[in-house]
N, C-alpha and C positions, 0 to 999 in steps of 0.2 A: 751591391758588390761587397765581397768579403775582404778582410785585411790580408795582406801578404805576410808570410812568416818572416821574411827578411827584405831589406831595402838598403841602398847606399845612403840615401837622404830621406829622412822622415820630417815633413813640415807639418807642424801641429798648429792649425788655425788657418782658415780659408778666407780671411778678410783681404783687403787690398795688399797688405804687406806680404802675407803668405803667398798670394797669387803672383805678385811681382817677383818674389824670390824664386818660385818655380820657373817662371818665364826666363829669368836671368840665367839660372843654372842650365836650363835646356839650351839656351843660346850659346853657352860656353861649352857645350858638348856632353853634359850629364844627361843620361837617359833613365837611370834607375831612381826615379823620384816618386815618392808617395805623399799625398796631401790628405790630411784628415781634419774634420771639424766636429765639434761636440754637438752642434745643433743642426736641424734641418735647414735647407736652403731658404734664405729670406728672413730668418729669425734672429740674426745678429742685430744688436741694438745700437751700436755706435753709428753716429750720423755726421761724419765730417762733411765739409762743404766746399773747401777751397783747395786749389792746387796752384802752387807758385812756380815761378820761372825755373828755378834750379831743379825742381822735381820734374817739370815737363821735359827738361833737357835729358835727364836720365831715363825717363819714360820713352823718349824718342829712341834711345839706344836699344830698347827691346821692342820697338815697332808699335807702341801704344799711344803716343802723344796725339797723333792726328785724329784717331778715333775718339779720344776723350774730348778734344777741342770741338769736334763736330757735334758732340752730344751735349756740350755745356754752353756757357755764355761767358765771353771775355769782358773784363772791366779794366779800364786803364786808370781809374781813380777810386779811392775810398774817401768818404766825406766824414766830417765830424761837426756836431752841432751842440753848442753850449746852451742848454735850455734856460739857464739862469739869466743870461743877458740877451737871449734870442739872437745869437751870432754864430755863423758857421764858417768853415774853412775846408780846403782840400787837405786831408790828412796824409795821403800817399798818392804820388803821381808816378805811375809805372812807365809812362811814355819815354822818359830819358834813358831807361834801361836798354833801349834798342841798340845802343853801342856795345852792350855786353852780352846780349842774348837775343835769340830769335823769338822769344816769348815775353815781350815787354807789357805784361798784363797779369792779372790774377784770374784764374779760371774758376768760375762758380759752377759746380756740378754736384748734385746729391750723391752721397756715398753709395746708395743703391745702384746708381747708374755706373759709377766707377767700378764697382764690383762686377756688374754685368759685362762691361767692356773687357775688363781683365779676365773674367771667367770665360768669355767667348774665345779669347786668345789662347787660354790654357786648354780649352777643349779642342781647339784647332790643331794643337800639337799632340793630341792623343792622350792627355792626362785627365783623369777623372778625379773629382773631389769625393772622398769617401765619407759618408755621413750616415747617422750620427754616431760618432765614436768618441767617447769621453775618456781622456787620460786620467788614471788614478795613481800612477807611480812610475818612477824610472830608477834604474840601477845599472851598474856595469854588468855586462853579460857574464854569467858564471863560467862559461866555457871559453870565452874570448873577451878578455878585458879591454880590447880596443874597440869593442862594440857596446852599444847601449840597449838594454832591454826596456821596452816601453809597455806598461801594463794598462789595459783598458777595462772599463766598468763591466763590460760583458764577459770578462774572463780571457779575452784574447791577449796575445803578446806579440809584439813586432820587434825584431832585432835590427838595429840600424847602425851604420858607421858614424853618421852625424845626425843629431836631432836638433831641429831648429824650432824654438818656441816663439810662435807668433800668436799666442793664445790669450792676449789681452792683459790688463792690469792685474788680474787675479791669476796669472799664469800658473797652471798646474805643473808645467815643466820647471819653471823657476823655483817654485816652492819645494818641489820634490828634490831639486838639486841643492837646496839649502843656501840659495843666494839671497843676501839681504836686499831690501828694496826700501829706500828712505830718501828724504829730502836732502839734497847736497847743500842747500842754502838756507837751512831751517833757521839759523840764527840771524839771517839777513832778509827776513820776509819783508816785501814791499807792499803787500796788500793790506786792506783793513777788513774788519769783520763784516761790513755790509756786502762784501763780495765773496764771503766764505761759501755761500750756497747760491747756486744759480739754477734757474729753470730755462728751458728752451722749448720752442714749439714751432711747427710748420703750420702756418695759418693762411686763410684767405680773408679778404675784407669785403665789406658790403658795397664799396665803390672803388674805382681806380684811385690809387694814391698819387700825390703830386710828383713831378719829375725828380724832385730831390731824392726820392726813394728809389730811383732807377739804379743807383750804385750802392754798394755796401755803405751803411750810414751808422756811425757811432753817435748816440745822443747822451750827453752828460748832464744829469740833473745835479742839484747841490749834494745829494747823498747817494747817488746810484749811477749805474751804467745801463743803457738800453741800446741794443744792437739790432738793426734790421738789415737783412740780406735778401735781395730778390732772387728767386729761382729762375732758371732759364724759362723763357716764355715762348710758347708755341702758338702760332695763329690758330684760332678756333677754340682756344682755352676760354672757358667762361670767366674764370677768375685767376689772376696770377697768384702763385704761392710765395710767401715770404717766410724766412727763418727769423724768429724773434728770440732774443737772448736777454735776460735781465737778472740782476742780483735780487735776492730776497733777504731783507734785513733780519738779523737774529731775533729782534723783537716780535716779528711776525710768526715765529716758530718754524718748524721744518715744513717745507712745501710738500704738496702731495706728489706721489711717485709719477703720476701722469696728470699734470695740471690741466684742468678743463677750461672752457671758454670764459667763464666768469672770473676765475683766478687770473688768467692771463690778461683779460681786459682790465682788471683792477691794477695790475702792474703797469699796463700801458697808460692808464689814466694818471697814475702817480709818478711815473718815471719817463714816459715818452712825450712826444710833442702833442700839442692841442689838436693837430691835424687828425689824429687817430684816437681821440679821447671821447668817451661816452658822456663826459661832463659838459662838453660843448654841444649845444643844440642849434640846429639850423639846417637849411637845405644841403649844405656841403658836408655835413657831419659824416664821418667814416668810422666804423667800428669793426671788430672782428666778426666775421661771418661764420667761419668753420675752423675747428682745430683738427688737422689731419693726423698729426702725431705730436707727442710732447713727452718730456722727461725732465729729470732733475739730476744734479750732481754737485759734488763739493770741489772747490778749486784748490786742491792740494797737488803737490809735486812730489815725485819719487823717481829714483833711478837705480838700476841694478848695480851692485858693487862691481860686477864684471859682466861683460857681454859674451864671454867665452870661458868655459870651464870643463876640465876633465874630472870625472866623478871620483876617481881614486888616484890622486896625485898626477904625475905626468903621463901615466900609461892607461888611465881609465877611459871609459866611454866619454865621448865629447858631446856637449850641449852648447847651443848658441841661442842668444836672445835678441830679438829685434822688435821694432814697433812698440806697442803699449806694454808688451811683456818686458821690455827693457827700460822704458821711461814713460812717465805721464806728467802732465803739467797743465796749468790753466789754458783755456781755449783761445786766449787773446791772440789775434793775428792769424788764426787758422794754420797753426804750425804742426799739430800732432800727426796727422796722416802723412804730411809731407816728410817729416823726419823719418817715419817708419818706412816709407817707400824708398828713401835714399839709403837707409840702412840695408834694405833688401837688395837693391840693385848694386850697391858697392860691395856687398858680400859675395855676389855670384862669381866674379872672376877669381877671387882669392880662394874660395872654397873649391872651385872647379880645379884650379891648379894643384891644390893639396890632394884632391882625389886622384889626380893623374900621377902624382909623385910617389915614389917608393920611400921617400925620406920620412922620418918621424919628427921632423922639425915643425913645431907649431908656431914659431915666431911670426910668420906672416899673419896668421889668424889672431894672435895676441896683439900685434901692432894695430890691425884693423879694429879690434875690440876697444883698444885704448883710444884710438882716434874717434870712433863713433861715440864713445862715452863722453869724451870732452865736448863733442858737438852737441850732445844731449844736454850737458850742463849749461852750455852757452844758450840754448833755446829756453831752458828753464829760467835762466836769468832774464832773458829778453821778455818772456811772457809775464813774469812777475813785475818787471819794470813797467810794461804797458798797463797792467791792472793797477799798479800803484799810482800811475799818472791819472788814470781814469777815476780812481776812487777817492779823490780828495773831498773832504767834507767841508761844508760851509763854515763851521766853527773851528776848523783845524788851523794850527799855527805852523809856519815854516820854521824848521830847525836847521841851522847851519852845522854841518859835520855831526849831526845827531846830538849835539850838546848845547849849542847856543840858540835860544829862541829869538826869532826876529818878529818885530811888530807888524807882520803882514799876514793877512788871511790866506790860506792855501787856495781858496776859491778865487781870490784875486790873482794869484800867480797863474792859475789855470787860464783865466781870462786873458792875461797878458800873453801867455804862451800861444793861445789860439790866434790872437791878433798877429803875433810875429809869424806864426805858421802860415797864415793867410797871405802874408806879404812876401814870403820867401819860397820861391820855386825850388831853390837848392835844398832847403830843409825837407820839402815834400818829396823830392827825389831820394834823399837820404833815408827817410822812413820807408819808402818803397824798396830801397836796396836791402835794408835790414830784414824786411818781411819776405823778400823774394828768395832768400836763402843762397844767393849767388856768392856771398862771402863766407858761407858756412856749409858747403856741400858735403 
C-alpha cells in the first residue's frame, strides 16, 4: 500500500506501543489514523517478555487483556537465589495484589506474540500497518504551520496534524525534532561496571529443568546477575524455551552481537547454578541445547527532555514521543514495554479530545507529557536500584550516606537481605507492588 498525502494522526513505529496507541485513538473516536514502520513485518529486534498488572488493566480498556493472557503464562511469584551461599527466597509475591487489581500476577509472553495479538486487533478495525517506510525528517508544513510534514527515504511526504514517535531509542522523529535524550539520574548511578553490558538469549536445554525454574528466577553470583524466565509451555513442545539474561564483565571485552551456544553456556557455567552447568558431570547434567535467538545491549538510561513539542514555538507542527522513543532504561523487572503501553493508552483520550476541539490550548497534552515523563524518571530510578542491589561484588564495602565506610562486605549485606526477604511476606508483596506499576500508572 502507498502512503497517504495527509492524515490527522501519523504513528511512526508499529511495535506494541504504536499498535496500542492506534487502538486507543480508534476507541476514542479517531478514524483518520496512519501507522508506518521502517522494517518488514517480523524484523523488529526488541524482545520484551513481561506484562504487569497496571498494564493489563489499561490493555483491558481497549479489549486486549484477555487475548494476551490466553496466549501467555501467568506467574504469581518471582524467585531469587544467592549462589554464594546456596540460599533462595521469594523475591516478589503478586498474590496479595488481588485486593487492588484483577490481575495479581506477572504475565510472561514473548513480544512477538504481544505484537501479533495487538496487530490482529488493529487489523480487525480496518487499519493496515504500512511497511517499509523509513522516516528521514520532519518539519512544520510550509503552507499550514499547524501541521507537520514527514519525509520518507523513498521521497514521499505525509502531512499530519499530530505525529507520534514510537520508533524506538534511536527515534528519527525525536532526533529530527531536536529533543535531547539523556540520563536524568546520571550523577546517581546505582549500577557497577559488571552489568554495563548484558547479553540475552532464548534457549532450550538438553533435559527438563528443576521446578525452581518454573517461575522467573534471579540468580546472584558474587560478581554477576543471571536471570532465567520460562516461556509459556504448550503440550506437545519437545523442549521448553527459557529467556536467559546475564552481565558480561568488562574484562571479557564486548560480547558478540548474536551470542552463540558456547558463549552463553560459558556465562551459565560462571554465573548460573550448577544445575545448568557444563562443568558438572553426571546423569542429571543439563546444558544448553539450542539458541533460538540472542542479542546484546548496554544498560544505560535516557529520557526525552519533553514528550510533546511544537516544532516552531506555540503554533508549529506537533510531535509526541512514547515508548522507547521517549525513555529507555535497564531491563530489570520487565518495565520497558509496560511503560510504553501505558504511555500510549493514557495518551489516547487526551489527544482524541484535542482533535475534536476547536481550541488551540495545548495544556492538556503538555500536562500529560509532564506526568508521563515523571513516571519515566520513576521507572529509571527503580530499575537502577534493582540492578544496584543485584550487582554487589564480593569485595565491595558498604558505605553509609556514600561517605562513611562500614566494616561489612556488601555480599554479606545481600545475604542478610535475602534472609529477611525469605521471612517477610510483607516485603515480598511490596516488591510485587513496585514491579506491578499499580502505584505508577
